[in-house]
Structures are given as structure tokens and as C-alpha cells.
DSSP file (Angstrom, degrees, kcal/mol; ACC not computed):
  #  RESIDUE AA STRUCTURE BP1 BP2  ACC     N-H-->O    O-->H-N    N-H-->O    O-->H-N    TCO  KAPPA ALPHA  PHI   PSI    X-CA   Y-CA   Z-CA
    1    1 A X     >        0   0    0      0, 0.0     4,-0.7     0, 0.0     3,-0.3   0.000 360.0 360.0 360.0 -29.0   -8.0    6.3   -2.0
    2    2 A X  T >4  +     0   0    0      1,-0.2     3,-0.7     2,-0.2    33,-0.1   0.934 360.0  37.3 -59.4 -46.8   -9.8    3.0   -1.7
    3    3 A X  G >4 S+     0   0    0      1,-0.2     3,-0.9     2,-0.2    -1,-0.2   0.565  95.5  84.7 -84.9  -7.0   -6.7    1.1   -0.9
    4    4 A X  G 34 S+     0   0    0     -3,-0.3    -1,-0.2     1,-0.3    -2,-0.2   0.846 102.0  34.6 -60.9 -31.9   -5.2    3.9    1.2
    5    5 A X  G << S+     0   0    0     -4,-0.7    -1,-0.3    -3,-0.7    -2,-0.2   0.351  96.3 117.3-101.9   4.7   -7.1    2.7    4.1
    6    6 A X    <   -     0   0    0     -3,-0.9    -3,-0.1     1,-0.1     4,-0.0  -0.381  49.5-160.4 -76.4 151.6   -6.9   -1.0    3.2
    7    7 A X        +     0   0    0     -2,-0.1     4,-0.1     4,-0.1    -1,-0.1   0.073  43.3 136.1-116.8  22.0   -5.1   -3.5    5.5
    8    8 A X  S    S-     0   0    0     -5,-0.1     2,-1.3     2,-0.1    -2,-0.0  -0.326  77.6 -17.0 -69.6 155.7   -4.6   -6.2    2.9
    9    9 A X  S    S-     0   0    0      2,-0.0     2,-0.3    -2,-0.0    -1,-0.1  -0.259 128.4 -32.2  50.8 -86.0   -1.2   -7.9    2.7
   10   10 A X        -     0   0    0     -2,-1.3     2,-0.5     2,-0.0    -2,-0.1  -0.978  54.8-135.4-155.2 159.0    0.6   -5.3    4.7
   11   11 A X        -     0   0    0     -2,-0.3     2,-0.6    -4,-0.1    -4,-0.1  -0.983  14.3-144.2-123.3 130.6    0.5   -1.6    5.2
   12   12 A X        -     0   0    0     -2,-0.5     2,-0.3     5,-0.0    -2,-0.0  -0.838  24.1-176.8 -97.8 120.3    3.5    0.6    5.2
   13   13 A X        -     0   0    0     -2,-0.6     4,-0.1     4,-0.1     2,-0.1  -0.837  23.2-130.5-114.9 152.1    3.4    3.5    7.7
   14   14 A X        -     0   0    0     -2,-0.3     2,-0.6     2,-0.2     4,-0.0  -0.399  58.2 -62.2 -81.3 174.4    5.7    6.3    8.5
   15   15 A X  S    S+     0   0    0     -2,-0.1     2,-0.1     1,-0.1    -1,-0.0  -0.915 129.5  20.7-102.6 120.2    6.5    6.9   12.2
   16   16 A X  S    S-     0   0    0     -2,-0.6    -2,-0.2     3,-0.1    -1,-0.1   0.719 105.8-109.3 -80.6 165.2    4.0    7.6   13.6
   17   17 A X        -     0   0    0      1,-0.1    -2,-0.1    -4,-0.1    -4,-0.1  -0.298  20.2-134.4 -57.3 140.4    1.2    6.2   11.5
   18   18 A X  S    S+     0   0    0      1,-0.1     2,-0.4     2,-0.0    -1,-0.1   0.689  87.9  41.3 -71.7 -17.4   -0.8    9.1    9.8
   19   19 A X  S    S-     0   0    0    -14,-0.0     2,-1.1     0, 0.0    -1,-0.1  -0.978  88.0-114.2-132.5 142.1   -4.2    7.5   10.7
   20   20 A X    >   -     0   0    0     -2,-0.4     3,-0.7     1,-0.2     7,-0.1  -0.654  35.4-179.7 -73.6 103.2   -5.4    5.7   13.8
   21   21 A X  T 3   +     0   0    0     -2,-1.1    -1,-0.2     1,-0.2     6,-0.1   0.326  60.5  87.4 -90.6   8.5   -5.8    2.2   12.3
   22   22 A X  T 3  S+     0   0    0      1,-0.2     2,-1.2     2,-0.0    -1,-0.2   0.693  70.4  78.4 -80.4 -17.5   -7.0    0.6   15.6
   23   23 A X    <>  +     0   0    0     -3,-0.7     4,-2.0     1,-0.2     3,-0.2  -0.708  58.6 177.1 -94.1  88.1  -10.7    1.6   14.9
   24   24 A X  H  > S+     0   0    0     -2,-1.2     4,-2.8     1,-0.2     5,-0.2   0.865  76.0  55.4 -61.3 -40.3  -11.6   -1.1   12.4
   25   25 A X  H  > S+     0   0    0      1,-0.2     4,-2.1     2,-0.2    -1,-0.2   0.895 108.6  48.5 -62.1 -39.6  -15.3    0.0   12.1
   26   26 A X  H  > S+     0   0    0     -3,-0.2     4,-2.4     2,-0.2    -1,-0.2   0.913 111.7  49.4 -66.5 -42.1  -14.2    3.5   11.1
   27   27 A X  H  X S+     0   0    0     -4,-2.0     4,-2.7     1,-0.2    -2,-0.2   0.928 111.3  49.1 -62.6 -45.1  -11.8    2.2    8.5
   28   28 A X  H  X S+     0   0    0     -4,-2.8     4,-2.8     1,-0.2    -1,-0.2   0.886 110.3  51.5 -62.5 -38.4  -14.4   -0.1    7.0
   29   29 A X  H  X S+     0   0    0     -4,-2.1     4,-2.3    -5,-0.2    -1,-0.2   0.917 110.8  47.8 -63.7 -43.1  -16.9    2.8    6.9
   30   30 A X  H  X S+     0   0    0     -4,-2.4     4,-2.3     2,-0.2    -2,-0.2   0.926 112.7  49.0 -63.2 -45.0  -14.3    5.0    5.1
   31   31 A X  H  X S+     0   0    0     -4,-2.7     4,-2.7     1,-0.2     5,-0.2   0.944 111.5  49.0 -58.6 -48.6  -13.5    2.1    2.7
   32   32 A X  H  X S+     0   0    0     -4,-2.8     4,-2.8     1,-0.2     5,-0.2   0.890 110.0  52.1 -59.3 -40.8  -17.2    1.6    2.0
   33   33 A X  H  X S+     0   0    0     -4,-2.3     4,-2.5     2,-0.2    -1,-0.2   0.936 112.3  44.3 -62.8 -47.6  -17.8    5.3    1.4
   34   34 A X  H  X S+     0   0    0     -4,-2.3     4,-2.5     2,-0.2    -2,-0.2   0.906 115.1  48.6 -64.6 -41.8  -14.9    5.6   -1.2
   35   35 A X  H  X S+     0   0    0     -4,-2.7     4,-2.8    -5,-0.2    -2,-0.2   0.936 113.3  47.1 -63.9 -46.1  -16.0    2.4   -2.9
   36   36 A X  H  X S+     0   0    0     -4,-2.8     4,-2.6    -5,-0.2     5,-0.2   0.915 113.3  48.4 -62.2 -44.3  -19.6    3.5   -3.1
   37   37 A X  H  X S+     0   0    0     -4,-2.5     4,-2.0    -5,-0.2    -1,-0.2   0.917 113.6  47.0 -62.6 -44.2  -18.7    6.9   -4.4
   38   38 A X  H  X S+     0   0    0     -4,-2.5     4,-2.5     2,-0.2     5,-0.2   0.927 112.7  49.2 -63.5 -45.8  -16.4    5.5   -7.0
   39   39 A X  H  X S+     0   0    0     -4,-2.8     4,-2.7     1,-0.2     5,-0.2   0.922 110.9  49.6 -61.1 -45.4  -18.9    2.9   -8.2
   40   40 A X  H  X S+     0   0    0     -4,-2.6     4,-1.9     1,-0.2    -1,-0.2   0.893 111.4  49.3 -62.7 -39.7  -21.7    5.6   -8.5
   41   41 A X  H  X S+     0   0    0     -4,-2.0     4,-1.8     2,-0.2    -1,-0.2   0.941 113.1  45.8 -64.6 -46.9  -19.5    7.9  -10.5
   42   42 A X  H  X S+     0   0    0     -4,-2.5     4,-2.2     1,-0.2    -2,-0.2   0.907 112.5  51.1 -63.8 -41.0  -18.4    5.1  -12.9
   43   43 A X  H  < S+     0   0    0     -4,-2.7    -1,-0.2     1,-0.2    -2,-0.2   0.843 108.4  52.9 -64.7 -33.0  -22.0    3.9  -13.2
   44   44 A X  H  < S+     0   0    0     -4,-1.9    -1,-0.2    -5,-0.2    -2,-0.2   0.870 114.3  42.1 -66.5 -37.6  -23.0    7.5  -14.0
   45   45 A X  H  < S+     0   0    0     -4,-1.8     2,-0.3    -5,-0.1    -2,-0.2   0.785 121.8  30.1 -82.0 -29.1  -20.4    7.7  -16.8
   46   46 A X  S  < S-     0   0    0     -4,-2.2     2,-0.1    -5,-0.2     0, 0.0  -0.788  85.3 -96.7-128.1 165.7  -21.0    4.3  -18.3
   47   47 A X     >  -     0   0    0     -2,-0.3     4,-2.7     1,-0.1     5,-0.2  -0.316  54.0 -93.1 -73.4 172.3  -23.7    1.7  -18.9
   48   48 A X  H  > S+     0   0    0      1,-0.2     4,-2.4     2,-0.2     5,-0.2   0.900 124.2  47.3 -58.6 -46.8  -23.8   -1.1  -16.3
   49   49 A X  H  > S+     0   0    0      1,-0.2     4,-2.1     2,-0.2    -1,-0.2   0.925 115.3  45.3 -62.8 -45.3  -21.6   -3.6  -18.3
   50   50 A X  H  > S+     0   0    0      1,-0.2     4,-2.9     2,-0.2    -1,-0.2   0.869 111.2  54.7 -65.0 -36.0  -19.0   -1.0  -19.0
   51   51 A X  H  X S+     0   0    0     -4,-2.7     4,-2.9     2,-0.2     5,-0.3   0.911 107.2  49.6 -64.2 -42.3  -19.1    0.2  -15.4
   52   52 A X  H  X S+     0   0    0     -4,-2.4     4,-2.4    -5,-0.2    -2,-0.2   0.935 114.3  45.0 -62.0 -45.9  -18.5   -3.4  -14.1
   53   53 A X  H  X S+     0   0    0     -4,-2.1     4,-2.5     2,-0.2    -2,-0.2   0.922 115.5  47.0 -63.6 -44.6  -15.5   -3.7  -16.5
   54   54 A X  H  X S+     0   0    0     -4,-2.9     4,-2.5     2,-0.2    -2,-0.2   0.921 113.6  47.3 -64.3 -44.9  -14.1   -0.3  -15.6
   55   55 A X  H  X S+     0   0    0     -4,-2.9     4,-2.6     2,-0.2     5,-0.2   0.906 112.3  50.4 -64.3 -41.6  -14.5   -0.8  -11.9
   56   56 A X  H  X S+     0   0    0     -4,-2.4     4,-2.5    -5,-0.3    -2,-0.2   0.922 112.0  47.2 -61.8 -44.9  -12.9   -4.2  -12.1
   57   57 A X  H  X S+     0   0    0     -4,-2.5     4,-2.4     2,-0.2    -2,-0.2   0.896 111.5  52.2 -62.4 -40.4   -9.9   -2.8  -14.1
   58   58 A X  H  X S+     0   0    0     -4,-2.5     4,-2.3     2,-0.2    -2,-0.2   0.934 111.6  44.8 -61.8 -47.9   -9.6    0.1  -11.6
   59   59 A X  H  X S+     0   0    0     -4,-2.6     4,-2.4     2,-0.2    -2,-0.2   0.910 112.5  52.1 -64.2 -42.3   -9.5   -2.3   -8.6
   60   60 A X  H  X S+     0   0    0     -4,-2.5     4,-2.1     1,-0.2    -1,-0.2   0.905 109.9  49.8 -60.3 -41.5   -7.0   -4.5  -10.3
   61   61 A X  H  X S+     0   0    0     -4,-2.4     4,-2.4     2,-0.2    -2,-0.2   0.913 110.0  50.2 -63.0 -44.0   -4.8   -1.5  -11.1
   62   62 A X  H  X S+     0   0    0     -4,-2.3     4,-2.6     1,-0.2    -2,-0.2   0.887 109.1  51.4 -64.3 -38.7   -5.0   -0.4   -7.4
   63   63 A X  H  X S+     0   0    0     -4,-2.4     4,-2.6     2,-0.2    -1,-0.2   0.909 110.0  50.3 -63.3 -40.6   -4.0   -3.9   -6.2
   64   64 A X  H  X S+     0   0    0     -4,-2.1     4,-2.1     2,-0.2    -2,-0.2   0.918 111.3  47.6 -62.3 -43.7   -1.0   -3.8   -8.6
   65   65 A X  H  X S+     0   0    0     -4,-2.4     4,-2.3     2,-0.2    -2,-0.2   0.920 111.4  51.1 -62.1 -44.1    0.1   -0.4   -7.3
   66   66 A X  H  X S+     0   0    0     -4,-2.6     4,-2.4     1,-0.2    -2,-0.2   0.925 109.6  49.6 -60.5 -45.8   -0.3   -1.6   -3.7
   67   67 A X  H  X S+     0   0    0     -4,-2.6     4,-2.6     1,-0.2    -1,-0.2   0.892 110.6  50.9 -60.9 -39.6    1.8   -4.7   -4.4
   68   68 A X  H  X S+     0   0    0     -4,-2.1     4,-2.7     2,-0.2    -1,-0.2   0.881 109.2  50.6 -66.0 -38.0    4.5   -2.6   -6.0
   69   69 A X  H  X S+     0   0    0     -4,-2.3     4,-2.2     2,-0.2    -2,-0.2   0.930 112.4  46.6 -64.1 -45.1    4.6   -0.2   -3.0
   70   70 A X  H  X S+     0   0    0     -4,-2.4     4,-2.3     2,-0.2    -2,-0.2   0.924 113.6  48.6 -63.1 -44.3    4.9   -3.2   -0.6
   71   71 A X  H  X S+     0   0    0     -4,-2.6     4,-2.6     1,-0.2    -2,-0.2   0.915 110.1  52.0 -61.8 -43.3    7.7   -4.7   -2.8
   72   72 A X  H  X S+     0   0    0     -4,-2.7     4,-2.3     1,-0.2    -1,-0.2   0.894 109.6  49.3 -59.9 -40.6    9.5   -1.4   -3.0
   73   73 A X  H  X S+     0   0    0     -4,-2.2     4,-2.4     2,-0.2    -1,-0.2   0.906 111.4  49.2 -65.6 -41.1    9.4   -1.1    0.8
   74   74 A X  H  X S+     0   0    0     -4,-2.3     4,-2.4     2,-0.2    -2,-0.2   0.893 111.1  49.7 -65.5 -39.8   10.8   -4.6    1.1
   75   75 A X  H  X S+     0   0    0     -4,-2.6     4,-2.8     2,-0.2    -2,-0.2   0.906 110.8  50.1 -64.9 -41.5   13.6   -3.9   -1.4
   76   76 A X  H  X S+     0   0    0     -4,-2.3     4,-2.6     2,-0.2    -2,-0.2   0.914 110.9  49.1 -63.1 -42.7   14.5   -0.7    0.5
   77   77 A X  H  X S+     0   0    0     -4,-2.4     4,-2.4     2,-0.2    -2,-0.2   0.931 112.9  47.7 -61.5 -45.2   14.6   -2.7    3.8
   78   78 A X  H  X S+     0   0    0     -4,-2.4     4,-2.5     2,-0.2    -2,-0.2   0.914 112.1  49.5 -62.2 -44.1   16.8   -5.3    2.2
   79   79 A X  H  X S+     0   0    0     -4,-2.8     4,-2.5     1,-0.2    -1,-0.2   0.915 111.8  48.2 -61.9 -44.3   19.1   -2.7    0.7
   80   80 A X  H  X S+     0   0    0     -4,-2.6     4,-2.3     2,-0.2    -1,-0.2   0.894 111.4  50.9 -63.0 -40.0   19.4   -0.9    4.1
   81   81 A X  H  X S+     0   0    0     -4,-2.4     4,-2.3     2,-0.2    -2,-0.2   0.919 111.5  46.8 -64.6 -44.3   20.1   -4.2    5.8
   82   82 A X  H  X S+     0   0    0     -4,-2.5     4,-2.7     2,-0.2     5,-0.2   0.920 111.7  51.2 -64.1 -44.2   22.9   -5.1    3.3
   83   83 A X  H  X S+     0   0    0     -4,-2.5     4,-2.4     1,-0.2    -2,-0.2   0.911 111.4  48.1 -58.6 -43.0   24.4   -1.6    3.6
   84   84 A X  H  X S+     0   0    0     -4,-2.3     4,-2.5     2,-0.2    -1,-0.2   0.907 111.5  49.7 -64.6 -42.3   24.4   -1.9    7.4
   85   85 A X  H  X S+     0   0    0     -4,-2.3     4,-2.2     2,-0.2    -2,-0.2   0.907 111.6  48.3 -63.5 -42.7   26.0   -5.4    7.2
   86   86 A X  H  X S+     0   0    0     -4,-2.7     4,-2.6     2,-0.2    -2,-0.2   0.920 112.1  49.6 -63.4 -43.9   28.7   -4.2    4.8
   87   87 A X  H  X S+     0   0    0     -4,-2.4     4,-2.4     1,-0.2    -2,-0.2   0.921 112.3  46.7 -62.7 -44.5   29.5   -1.2    7.0
   88   88 A X  H  X S+     0   0    0     -4,-2.5     4,-2.2     2,-0.2    -1,-0.2   0.875 112.1  51.3 -65.9 -36.8   29.7   -3.3   10.1
   89   89 A X  H  X S+     0   0    0     -4,-2.2     4,-2.5     2,-0.2    -2,-0.2   0.922 110.7  48.1 -65.3 -44.0   32.0   -5.8    8.3
   90   90 A X  H  X S+     0   0    0     -4,-2.6     4,-2.6     1,-0.2     5,-0.2   0.910 111.9  49.9 -62.4 -42.1   34.3   -3.0    7.1
   91   91 A X  H  X S+     0   0    0     -4,-2.4     4,-2.2     2,-0.2    -1,-0.2   0.895 111.6  48.9 -63.3 -39.9   34.4   -1.6   10.7
   92   92 A X  H  X S+     0   0    0     -4,-2.2     4,-1.9     2,-0.2    -2,-0.2   0.915 112.2  47.7 -66.2 -43.3   35.3   -5.0   12.0
   93   93 A X  H  X S+     0   0    0     -4,-2.5     4,-0.9     1,-0.2    -2,-0.2   0.919 114.6  46.0 -64.5 -44.0   38.0   -5.6    9.5
   94   94 A X  H  < S+     0   0    0     -4,-2.6     3,-0.3     1,-0.2    -1,-0.2   0.856 112.0  52.0 -67.3 -34.9   39.5   -2.1   10.1
   95   95 A X  H  < S+     0   0    0     -4,-2.2    -1,-0.2     1,-0.2    -2,-0.2   0.852 107.0  52.7 -69.4 -34.5   39.3   -2.6   13.8
   96   96 A X  H  <        0   0    0     -4,-1.9    -1,-0.2     1,-0.2    -2,-0.2   0.694 360.0 360.0 -74.9 -19.0   41.1   -6.0   13.6
   97   97 A X     <        0   0    0     -4,-0.9    -1,-0.2    -3,-0.3    -2,-0.2   0.479 360.0 360.0 -77.0 360.0   44.0   -4.4   11.7
């Protein structure tokens, strides 16, 4: 949930976006709330040193997931573009015959 509202790298939205992302202060407040809640829970479960390691691993994992989502979206766009190009080329070749 922390990165769900994040605007790092790029954010992939459906049409229309599910959240009004124009209110930066609201987004930052939501991010802060989720981060604080997550940190407090981890600190409750572990000692301070373990909490720091766990929280760091958690954030690193979320960044990895986010990068994979962005990469997946880029691959899908590329695949759609190639499919469209192949289709237009086939139509042009058939039209010229």
C-alpha cells in the first residue's frame, strides 16, 4: 500500500485514474500514514535493530515489485506496438496485391 500512492519512476493508471493524483499534499499524507503505521507495527513485533532490517527489506521488496510492474507495462506497450505494426504491414501488402 505504501507504493500504491507513490509517484516514483512512473505510475501506471487505468483510464480514468482511480485516484485524484493532483493533490500532492493529500498523497504525501496518505504515504506518511501508511509508512508510520507499518513502522509502528514492525517495531511492535521486533526489537529496534530487527525492525530496521525488516522495514528496509520490506521497502526494498516493494521497490522491486514496482519496477517489475513498470517493466511489465512497458513490455505490454512494446508488444502491442509490434502487433499493430505487423497488422498494418500485412494490410498494406494485401492491399498492394
